[in-house]
C-alpha positions as CSV (number, residue, x, y, z in Angstrom):
1,X,0.0,0.0,0.0
2,X,1.2,3.5,-0.8
3,X,-0.6,5.2,2.0
4,X,-0.6,4.2,5.6
5,X,-3.6,2.1,6.3
6,X,-6.2,3.0,8.9
7,X,-6.1,-0.5,10.2
8,X,-3.1,-2.9,10.3
9,X,-3.9,-6.7,11.7
10,X,-2.5,-10.0,11.4
11,X,-5.7,-11.4,9.8
12,X,-8.6,-9.6,8.0
13,X,-11.7,-11.6,7.2
14,X,-14.5,-11.0,4.7
15,X,-17.6,-12.7,6.1
16,X,-19.2,-13.7,9.4
17,X,-20.2,-17.3,8.9
18,X,-18.9,-20.8,10.2
19,X,-15.6,-20.5,8.2
20,X,-15.0,-17.0,9.4
21,X,-15.5,-17.5,13.0
22,X,-13.6,-20.8,13.0
23,X,-10.7,-18.9,11.6
24,X,-11.0,-15.9,13.8
25,X,-11.3,-18.1,17.1
26,X,-8.3,-20.1,16.2
27,X,-6.2,-17.2,15.1
28,X,-6.9,-15.2,18.4
29,X,-5.8,-18.4,20.3
30,X,-2.6,-18.1,18.3
31,X,-2.5,-14.4,19.8
32,X,-3.1,-12.8,16.4
33,X,-5.0,-9.8,15.9
34,X,-8.2,-10.3,13.7
35,X,-10.7,-7.9,11.9
36,X,-14.1,-9.3,10.6
37,X,-16.2,-7.4,8.0
38,X,-19.6,-8.4,6.7
39,X,-22.2,-6.4,4.8
40,X,-25.1,-8.6,6.1
41,X,-26.3,-9.9,9.2
42,X,-23.6,-11.5,11.5
43,X,-23.7,-15.4,11.4
44,X,-23.8,-16.0,7.8
45,X,-26.0,-18.3,5.8
46,X,-26.3,-21.4,8.4
47,X,-27.7,-19.6,11.4
48,X,-29.6,-17.0,9.5
49,X,-31.2,-18.4,6.4
50,X,-30.0,-22.0,6.1
51,X,-29.3,-24.9,8.4
52,X,-31.1,-23.3,11.5
53,X,-34.2,-22.0,10.1
54,X,-34.8,-24.8,7.7
55,X,-34.2,-27.7,10.2
56,X,-36.5,-25.8,12.7
57,X,-39.2,-25.6,10.2
58,X,-38.6,-29.1,9.1
59,X,-39.1,-30.3,12.6
60,X,-42.3,-28.4,13.2
61,X,-43.7,-29.9,9.7
62,X,-42.6,-33.4,11.0
63,X,-44.4,-32.9,14.3
64,X,-47.5,-32.0,12.3
65,X,-47.1,-35.1,10.0
66,X,-46.7,-37.6,13.0
67,X,-49.7,-36.3,14.7
68,X,-51.7,-36.9,11.4
69,X,-50.0,-40.1,10.8
70,X,-50.1,-41.5,14.3
71,X,-53.4,-43.3,14.3
72,X,-52.3,-45.5,11.1
73,X,-48.8,-46.3,12.5
74,X,-49.8,-47.2,16.1
75,X,-52.9,-48.9,17.3
76,X,-54.6,-47.3,20.2
77,X,-53.4,-43.8,19.2
78,X,-55.7,-40.9,18.0
79,X,-54.2,-37.6,17.1
80,X,-55.0,-34.9,14.9
81,X,-53.5,-31.6,13.7
82,X,-55.4,-28.4,12.5
83,X,-54.4,-25.7,9.9
84,X,-50.9,-24.4,10.4
85,X,-50.6,-20.7,11.7
86,X,-47.6,-19.8,9.6
87,X,-47.3,-16.4,11.0
88,X,-46.6,-17.9,14.5
89,X,-44.4,-20.6,13.1
90,X,-42.1,-18.1,11.2
91,X,-42.3,-15.8,14.4
92,X,-41.0,-18.7,16.5
93,X,-38.2,-19.5,13.8
94,X,-37.1,-16.0,13.8
95,X,-36.9,-15.9,17.7
96,X,-34.7,-19.0,17.7
97,X,-32.5,-17.4,15.0
98,X,-32.0,-14.4,17.1
99,X,-31.1,-16.4,20.2
100,X,-28.5,-18.5,18.3
101,X,-27.0,-15.7,16.5
102,X,-26.5,-13.9,19.7
103,X,-25.1,-17.0,21.8
104,X,-23.3,-18.6,19.0
105,X,-21.8,-15.6,17.1
106,X,-22.1,-12.0,18.3
107,X,-21.2,-12.8,22.1
108,X,-18.2,-14.6,20.8
109,X,-16.8,-11.5,19.1
110,X,-16.6,-9.9,22.6
111,X,-15.4,-13.0,24.2
112,X,-12.4,-13.5,21.9
113,X,-11.9,-9.7,21.3
114,X,-11.7,-9.2,17.7
115,X,-12.7,-6.1,15.7
116,X,-15.9,-6.5,13.7
117,X,-17.0,-4.0,11.1
118,X,-20.3,-3.8,9.0
119,X,-19.8,-2.7,5.5
120,X,-18.7,-3.7,1.9
121,X,-15.2,-4.9,1.6
122,X,-13.3,-5.1,-1.7
123,X,-9.6,-5.7,-2.4
124,X,-7.4,-2.9,-3.5
125,X,-3.5,-2.7,-4.0
126,X,-1.6,-5.3,-6.1
127,X,-1.1,-8.9,-6.0
128,X,2.2,-8.3,-4.2
129,X,0.7,-6.0,-1.7
130,X,-3.0,-6.5,-1.3
131,X,-5.2,-4.6,0.8
132,X,-8.8,-4.1,1.8
133,X,-11.1,-1.1,1.6
134,X,-14.2,-1.1,3.8
135,X,-17.1,1.0,3.0
136,X,-19.7,1.4,5.9
137,X,-23.1,1.9,5.8
138,X,-22.7,5.6,6.4
139,X,-20.4,5.9,3.5
140,X,-17.1,6.2,5.5
141,X,-14.3,4.3,3.9
142,X,-11.6,2.5,6.0
143,X,-8.2,1.0,4.7
144,X,-7.1,-2.2,6.0
145,X,-3.8,-4.0,5.7
146,X,-3.0,-7.4,6.9
147,X,-0.5,-10.2,6.9
148,X,-3.0,-12.7,5.6
149,X,-6.5,-12.4,4.3
150,X,-9.4,-14.9,4.3
151,X,-12.5,-14.6,1.9
152,X,-15.5,-16.5,3.7
153,X,-18.5,-14.9,1.9
154,X,-20.5,-18.0,1.4
155,X,-22.8,-18.5,-1.3
156,X,-26.3,-17.5,-2.6
157,X,-29.2,-19.0,-4.1
158,X,-28.7,-19.4,-8.1
159,X,-31.6,-19.7,-10.7
160,X,-31.0,-20.3,-14.4
161,X,-32.1,-18.2,-17.0
162,X,-35.8,-19.1,-17.7
163,X,-38.0,-17.0,-20.0
164,X,-40.4,-15.0,-18.0
165,X,-38.9,-16.0,-14.6
166,X,-37.8,-12.6,-13.6
167,X,-41.3,-11.3,-14.1
168,X,-42.7,-13.7,-11.4
169,X,-42.4,-13.6,-7.7
170,X,-40.6,-16.7,-7.6
171,X,-39.1,-18.1,-4.4
172,X,-35.9,-19.4,-3.4
173,X,-34.8,-21.6,-0.5
174,X,-34.3,-18.3,1.4
175,X,-37.6,-16.4,0.6
176,X,-39.7,-19.5,1.0
177,X,-38.8,-19.7,4.6
178,X,-40.4,-16.2,5.2
179,X,-43.6,-17.0,3.7
180,X,-46.4,-15.9,6.2
181,X,-49.1,-18.2,4.8
182,X,-49.3,-21.7,3.6
183,X,-49.5,-21.9,-0.3
184,X,-52.3,-23.9,-1.5
185,X,-49.9,-25.3,-4.2
186,X,-46.3,-25.2,-5.1
187,X,-44.0,-26.2,-8.1
188,X,-40.6,-26.9,-6.8
189,X,-37.9,-27.0,-9.5
190,X,-34.7,-29.1,-8.5
191,X,-34.0,-32.3,-7.0
192,X,-30.9,-31.8,-4.7
193,X,-30.7,-31.6,-0.9
194,X,-32.3,-28.3,-0.6
195,X,-35.1,-29.2,-3.0
196,X,-36.1,-32.3,-1.2
197,X,-36.2,-30.9,2.1
198,X,-38.4,-27.9,1.0
199,X,-40.7,-30.1,-0.9
200,X,-41.5,-32.3,1.9
201,X,-41.5,-29.2,4.4
202,X,-44.4,-27.5,2.6
203,X,-46.2,-30.8,1.7
204,X,-46.4,-31.6,5.3
205,X,-47.4,-28.1,6.2
206,X,-50.5,-28.6,3.9
207,X,-49.2,-27.5,0.4
208,X,-49.8,-29.6,-2.7
209,X,-46.4,-30.0,-4.1
210,X,-45.1,-31.0,-7.5
211,X,-41.3,-31.4,-8.2
212,X,-39.7,-30.9,-11.6
213,X,-36.3,-33.1,-11.6
214,X,-33.8,-33.4,-14.4
215,X,-32.8,-36.8,-13.7
216,X,-33.7,-38.3,-10.1
217,X,-33.8,-37.2,-6.6
218,X,-30.4,-36.6,-4.9
219,X,-28.9,-37.8,-8.2
220,X,-25.3,-37.6,-6.9
221,X,-26.2,-40.5,-4.2
222,X,-26.9,-44.1,-4.6
223,X,-29.9,-44.8,-6.9
224,X,-31.5,-46.8,-4.0
225,X,-31.7,-43.5,-2.0
226,X,-33.7,-41.9,-5.0
227,X,-36.1,-44.8,-5.2
228,X,-36.7,-44.9,-1.4
229,X,-37.4,-41.2,-1.2
230,X,-39.6,-41.5,-4.5
231,X,-41.7,-44.0,-2.6
232,X,-42.1,-41.6,0.6
233,X,-43.0,-38.8,-1.3
234,X,-45.5,-40.8,-3.5
235,X,-47.1,-41.9,-0.2
236,X,-47.2,-38.4,1.1
237,X,-48.7,-36.9,-2.2
238,X,-45.9,-35.2,-3.5
239,X,-45.8,-35.4,-7.3
240,X,-42.1,-36.0,-8.6
241,X,-41.9,-35.5,-12.6
242,X,-38.5,-36.8,-13.8
243,X,-36.5,-35.9,-17.0
244,X,-38.1,-32.5,-16.8
245,X,-36.6,-29.2,-17.6
246,X,-38.5,-25.9,-17.1
247,X,-38.7,-23.9,-20.4
248,X,-40.8,-20.7,-19.6
249,X,-42.9,-19.5,-16.6
250,X,-45.6,-16.6,-16.4
251,X,-48.6,-15.4,-14.4
252,X,-51.5,-17.7,-14.4
253,X,-54.4,-14.9,-15.0
254,X,-57.1,-17.4,-14.0
255,X,-55.8,-18.1,-10.5
256,X,-53.3,-15.3,-9.7
257,X,-50.5,-18.0,-9.2
258,X,-47.9,-19.1,-11.9
259,X,-48.0,-21.3,-15.2
260,X,-45.1,-23.2,-16.3
261,X,-44.2,-24.9,-19.4
262,X,-41.5,-27.7,-19.0
263,X,-40.0,-30.3,-21.4
264,X,-40.8,-33.8,-19.8
265,X,-39.1,-36.8,-21.6
266,X,-39.1,-34.7,-24.8
267,X,-42.6,-33.6,-24.7
268,X,-44.1,-30.3,-23.5
269,X,-46.1,-30.3,-20.4
270,X,-48.0,-27.6,-18.6
271,X,-48.0,-26.9,-14.8
272,X,-49.8,-24.6,-12.6
273,X,-49.4,-23.8,-9.0
274,X,-49.8,-20.9,-6.4
275,X,-46.1,-20.5,-6.0
276,X,-42.9,-21.4,-7.6
277,X,-39.8,-22.5,-5.7
278,X,-36.5,-22.5,-7.7
279,X,-34.3,-24.8,-5.7
280,X,-31.8,-25.0,-8.4
281,X,-28.6,-24.7,-6.5
282,X,-26.2,-22.0,-5.0
283,X,-23.3,-20.1,-6.3
284,X,-20.2,-18.6,-4.6
285,X,-20.7,-15.0,-3.5
286,X,-17.8,-13.4,-4.8
287,X,-19.0,-10.4,-6.9
288,X,-17.5,-7.0,-6.1
289,X,-14.5,-8.2,-4.3
290,X,-12.0,-7.3,-7.1
291,X,-10.3,-10.7,-6.6
292,X,-8.5,-10.6,-10.0
293,X,-7.1,-7.3,-9.2
294,X,-4.9,-9.0,-6.4
295,X,-4.2,-12.2,-8.4
296,X,-6.9,-14.4,-7.1
297,X,-8.0,-16.9,-9.8
298,X,-11.7,-17.7,-9.8
299,X,-13.5,-20.7,-11.7
300,X,-16.6,-20.9,-14.0
301,X,-19.1,-20.3,-11.3
302,X,-17.2,-17.5,-9.4
303,X,-15.7,-19.9,-6.9
304,X,-12.2,-19.0,-5.5
305,X,-9.8,-21.5,-6.9
306,X,-7.8,-23.0,-3.8
307,X,-5.4,-25.5,-3.1
308,X,-5.9,-28.5,-0.5
309,X,-4.5,-26.1,1.9
310,X,-7.1,-23.6,1.2
311,X,-4.6,-21.0,-0.2
312,X,-5.8,-19.2,-3.3
313,X,-3.5,-18.2,-6.2
314,X,-2.2,-15.4,-4.1
315,X,-0.3,-16.9,-1.0
316,X,-1.5,-14.1,1.4
317,X,-5.2,-14.5,0.4
318,X,-7.1,-17.7,1.6
319,X,-10.6,-19.0,1.2
320,X,-13.1,-21.1,3.3
321,X,-16.6,-22.6,2.7
322,X,-19.1,-22.2,0.2
323,X,-17.1,-19.6,-1.7
324,X,-14.6,-22.2,-2.7
325,X,-17.0,-24.2,-4.6
326,X,-16.8,-27.2,-2.2
327,X,-19.8,-28.9,-0.7
328,X,-22.2,-26.5,1.0
329,X,-22.1,-27.8,4.6
330,X,-21.3,-25.4,7.4
331,X,-19.0,-28.1,9.0
332,X,-16.9,-28.1,5.9
333,X,-16.6,-24.2,6.2
334,X,-15.7,-24.4,9.7
335,X,-12.8,-27.1,9.0
336,X,-11.6,-24.8,6.2
337,X,-11.4,-21.8,8.6
338,X,-9.6,-23.5,11.3
339,X,-7.2,-25.0,8.8
340,X,-6.4,-21.6,7.3
341,X,-5.5,-20.1,10.5
342,X,-3.1,-23.0,11.3
343,X,-1.5,-22.9,7.9
344,X,-1.3,-19.1,7.8
345,X,0.3,-18.5,11.2
346,X,2.1,-21.9,11.9
347,X,3.0,-22.9,8.5
348,X,1.5,-26.3,9.3
349,X,0.8,-27.0,5.6
350,X,-2.4,-29.2,6.6
351,X,-4.6,-30.1,3.7
352,X,-8.4,-30.8,3.7
353,X,-9.5,-34.6,3.2
354,X,-12.9,-35.2,2.1
355,X,-12.8,-39.0,1.9
356,X,-15.0,-39.5,4.8
357,X,-17.1,-36.3,4.5
358,X,-20.6,-37.1,5.7
359,X,-23.8,-35.8,3.7
360,X,-27.2,-35.7,5.2
361,X,-30.6,-34.4,3.8
362,X,-33.1,-33.9,6.6
363,X,-36.0,-35.4,5.0
364,X,-38.1,-37.6,7.0
365,X,-37.0,-40.5,6.9
366,X,-33.6,-38.8,6.5
367,X,-31.2,-39.7,3.7
368,X,-27.3,-39.7,4.7
369,X,-24.2,-41.0,3.2
370,X,-20.5,-41.1,3.8
371,X,-17.6,-42.4,1.6
372,X,-17.7,-43.5,-1.9
373,X,-20.9,-44.4,-3.9
374,X,-20.9,-47.7,-6.0
375,X,-20.7,-45.6,-9.3
376,X,-17.7,-43.6,-7.9
377,X,-15.8,-46.7,-7.0
378,X,-16.4,-48.3,-10.3
379,X,-15.3,-45.1,-12.1
380,X,-12.1,-45.1,-10.0
381,X,-11.4,-48.7,-11.0
382,X,-12.1,-50.2,-7.6
383,X,-13.9,-53.5,-7.4
384,X,-16.5,-53.6,-4.7
385,X,-19.1,-55.8,-3.3
386,X,-22.3,-54.2,-2.0
387,X,-25.1,-55.2,0.4
388,X,-28.5,-53.4,0.8
389,X,-30.1,-54.0,4.1
390,X,-34.0,-53.2,4.0
391,X,-35.0,-51.8,7.2
392,X,-37.4,-54.4,7.8
393,X,-34.4,-56.4,9.2
394,X,-33.5,-53.7,11.7
395,X,-35.2,-54.3,15.0
396,X,-35.4,-50.6,15.9
397,X,-37.3,-49.7,12.5
398,X,-39.9,-52.5,13.3
399,X,-40.6,-51.1,16.9
400,X,-40.9,-47.7,15.3
401,X,-43.4,-49.1,12.8
402,X,-41.4,-47.4,10.1
403,X,-39.5,-49.6,7.9
404,X,-39.2,-47.2,5.0
405,X,-35.6,-47.2,3.8
406,X,-32.3,-49.1,3.9
407,X,-28.7,-49.2,4.8
408,X,-26.1,-50.0,2.2
409,X,-22.7,-50.8,2.7
410,X,-19.9,-51.0,-0.1
411,X,-16.7,-52.9,0.6
412,X,-13.5,-53.5,-1.4
413,X,-13.6,-56.8,-3.1
414,X,-10.9,-59.0,-1.3
415,X,-10.1,-57.0,1.6
416,X,-13.6,-56.4,2.9
417,X,-12.6,-52.8,3.6
418,X,-15.7,-50.6,4.0
419,X,-15.5,-47.7,1.4
420,X,-19.1,-46.2,1.6
421,X,-22.3,-46.3,3.6
422,X,-25.6,-44.9,2.6
423,X,-28.8,-44.8,4.6
424,X,-32.4,-43.7,4.2
425,X,-34.3,-44.1,7.5
426,X,-34.8,-42.5,10.9
427,X,-31.6,-41.2,12.4
428,X,-29.8,-41.7,9.1
429,X,-27.6,-38.8,9.9
430,X,-26.3,-40.7,13.1
431,X,-25.7,-43.8,11.0
432,X,-23.6,-41.7,8.7
433,X,-21.7,-40.4,11.7
434,X,-20.8,-43.9,12.9
435,X,-19.8,-44.5,9.3
436,X,-17.3,-41.7,9.4
437,X,-15.4,-43.6,12.1
438,X,-15.6,-46.9,10.4
439,X,-14.3,-45.6,7.2
440,X,-11.6,-43.4,9.0
441,X,-10.2,-46.5,10.9
442,X,-10.2,-48.7,7.7
443,X,-12.4,-51.1,9.1
444,X,-13.6,-54.3,7.3
445,X,-17.1,-55.8,7.1
446,X,-15.8,-58.8,9.4
447,X,-14.6,-56.3,11.9
448,X,-17.9,-54.4,12.1
449,X,-19.9,-57.7,12.0
450,X,-18.2,-58.8,15.2
451,X,-18.2,-55.6,17.2
452,X,-20.7,-54.5,19.8
453,X,-23.8,-52.7,18.9
454,X,-26.4,-51.7,21.3
455,X,-30.0,-53.4,20.8
456,X,-32.8,-51.4,19.5
457,X,-30.9,-48.6,17.9
458,X,-30.9,-47.8,14.3
459,X,-27.0,-47.9,14.2
460,X,-27.4,-51.6,14.8
461,X,-28.3,-51.8,11.3
462,X,-24.8,-51.2,10.1
463,X,-23.7,-54.3,12.0
464,X,-26.6,-56.3,10.5
465,X,-25.6,-55.1,7.0
466,X,-22.1,-56.3,7.8
467,X,-23.2,-59.8,9.0
468,X,-25.3,-60.0,5.6
469,X,-22.0,-60.5,3.8
470,X,-21.5,-64.0,5.2
471,X,-24.9,-65.1,6.5
472,X,-28.6,-65.1,5.7
473,X,-29.7,-62.2,8.2
474,X,-33.3,-63.2,7.6
475,X,-32.8,-66.3,9.8
476,X,-31.1,-64.4,12.7
477,X,-33.2,-63.9,16.0
478,X,-33.7,-60.3,16.7
479,X,-30.7,-59.9,19.2
480,X,-28.3,-62.4,17.8
481,X,-24.9,-61.4,17.6
């Protein structure tokens, strides 16, 4: 910088989400000075518009569904549920967000003692001598110099260019969770994690939901997962239209809703609904940062290109979380942020290892996975042997009166080493968490089949699935080891 900066720190962070806070906490523990700047609400996507609000609403929707479904599942139980007070539900969600934002984010800034600024930040200077300029909401500009910089600006909902779409009041995963009334009907475009969660959420609140999906639900995961979710959605009245691409959209003058035209398996089909939700993915939020001016390379979707150490093409500028184009999970962002602080200030040279990264969709039953899929193993030239255990063989599922789903293990041929686990069922996320430790330890199906497992837990299904490699599990007693 040619002029003396207004602020000089060890680490300057753009963003205030999970990755930003993990980096700031770790850096302050190293005794480093930190400045954090964010143009929006403190806490980033997860607590404000992502994980916390969506899962809170999903839990509420499941409670209503359980009440409506209890009589058919459990003899002697009579329950009911009236119309949803959406205004009250959203108010409760906002209250929860405010509490968590304060306790898990805002209060930590004071506790750890770093500098926080509200405003827009962009890079200035040169690749050899980068700096930041912060423009506060009142227009005041502040210059910042740092030994290291971290970009942790997250991502935002992305929608494709569709004729007529910009003229409609379409919803995204963010705006949908602010609706003050339950729509009569909804057309959901997309089949990924966000789309399937939101589709089931609104269906269980009382909305008639239709989904337009390019290939299949959760297409990156095992095909058995898509089939299980398709069955669940069908039973709950959610229509899933596969091989569908939306071509145009516009207002429906007759109803005040929307009218969409889609290409479905090569033929044109019309769809009408009260609201349209575009759940077509997210893109890194890098606009306006002037990354190229300081030698930071970006990819086709605006993501910051990083090494496994999370360093960008400028060795003093790092990135963490969604902005890198990696999986949009807050625990990925947090791992990135902590690693950045260690690498920047200790020279640790640590690298991110995604081999045992768990993935969870909070549908009900949930879908979760860890490790490789069968398709990924084959494409890597790995010979594997798979077993798919229907939940009718898991005693906990029988007790729950809910055998929808399965547990799938994928093991390397010859060694029996478990390389992947996928589950659809109640507590599937906890099953995948157990799978993380199994895969990280390099355990085999024989080892898992002969380990202790508590009876009447869903996780016991992992052991039973492992036993199915060498025995007929349909001939086991309910608690046989």
